N, C-alpha and C positions, 0 to 999 in steps of 0.2 A: 587445444581450443576450449574455450569456457562455454558451459552450458548455462542456460538462461533458467532461473529458478524463482519461485515465489517467496518474497520476502514477508509479506503481510497482506491480509484481506480485511477489509473494512469498509466503513463510510467513505464516500467521496471526499469530504472535508478533510478528514483523518490523513487520508492517503496522499492528497494534495499538500499538506503540511509536512509530512514525513518526506515526500518526494524533494520538496524545497530544501529540507534539512540535509538530505543525501547530496543534492547539488552543491550545497555550501562546502560539504567535504570531498568534493570531485568524485563522488561515487555515481556512476552512470545507472539510470533506472528509467522505467516507463510504466505507464498505468495501463493496466488492461481491465476494460469495463464491459462486463456482461450483464446486459439488461435484459430480463425476461418479464414479458407482460401477459397476463391473461385477460382475455376479452370476455365481455359480458357483465351482467350486474353484480356476480359475486367475484369478479376478478380483483386481482392485486398487482400492485408493482413491486418487484423485488429487484434490488440493485446490488450487485457484488463487484466492488473494485479491487483489483489485486495490484501491488506493486512487484514489478519484476526486475531481477538484477542478475549480474553474472556471478556464478557460484564462487568465483574467486574473491568477490567483495561481500560474501556472506557475512563473515565474522564481523567486520567493522561495521556493516549495515544493520546487523542485529543490535549492535551497541547503540546506534543512532534510535532505533525503535525504543529500546530500553529507556534511554534518557527522555525521549519524548514522553512516554507514560509515567515516568517518575515525576517530571516536572509537571504534568497535568494534576497529580494527586496533591501537589502543594498548593495548588490554586483553590 
């Protein structure tokens, strides 16, 4: 049985793009969104989005993330 592992953690827009790239390669994934907000005048909003996958897909999925960031550097 596969274990669910974290592939990447970052901004929502990055995670959405990476998830789409994973879907294109038929790698199942889902986003886990942990939003914590502090209340009051000094409060801040911190957002952490994680891409979760099966551990059996980890090597192929890491290649997708690597390619995503290599392509961003070219822009």
